[in-house]
N, C-alpha and C positions, 0 to 999 in steps of 0.2 A: 641726332638733327632730326627734325621732322621730315616728312616724306616729301612735303613741297621743295624743303632746302636741299634735300638730297637731290632731287629731280634737277633743280636750278643748275647745281654744281655739276651734275653729269652732261648738262647741255653744254655748259661752260667749258668744261674738261675737254669734251669732243670737239667743239669748235676750235680749241686752241690746239690738241695734239693731231687732229684730222685722222686718216685711215689706219695709223699705227696705235691708236689709242687702245688700252686694255684695262680689264678691270679684273681683280684678284677675285676668283671665284672659288678657288679649292684651297683650303687652310686647314691644317688637322684640328684646330678647334671649332671650326665651323661644323654647325649641326647640319643634318641633311636638308632641313627647310631654310635655313640660312644659304646653303650652298644654291637650290634650286631658286630662291628667289633673286639672288645675285646673276645666275646664268639668264634668269628672266629678263633682268635690267640691262645685262650686256647685249641681247639679242634685241630688246626694244631699242637701245641707244647705239646700235652697231658698233659695240667695243668688242674687241676680242676678249674671250677669257683666257684668263691665266692663272697659274698655280703661285702659291708664296715661293719666294726666292729659296727657302731653307727648305723646299722638297726636292729630294734628290732621287734617282732610280733610275733603271734601265728599263727599255722597252719589254713590256710583257703583253704581246697580243694586241688587244684593243686598247689598253691603257698602260700608261708606265708605272712603274713599280707600286707608287703611293697612291694610284688611282684617278690621276688627271688624264683625259682621253688622248690617246694619240693624235686623233684628227685636230684636236685643239693645239697641240703642242706644233704641229705641222703647218698649221694655220699662222701661228707666232713666228715660227721659222720664216715662212715665206713673206709674211707683212715685213720683216725685218731684212728681206732679201738674202736668206741664210738656207743654202741646201744643205740638207743633213747628209 
């Protein structure tokens, strides 16, 4: 998709999904540049950053075992009304 089409879809998605809307920012196949760009879009569109559903791991300090930041994981749980 072209950037304009991506932005149009993100706006539509956010308007339909509301405060619980998220975007996959962390996936093993993403380059550091792709992750950074996706995190930028998540922040710009007020979307929760998330990891791929096949990311598994336990907490290890500031990040989960696969590198997904713990604070992002906590934000997802909070948005879903789940207390860890």
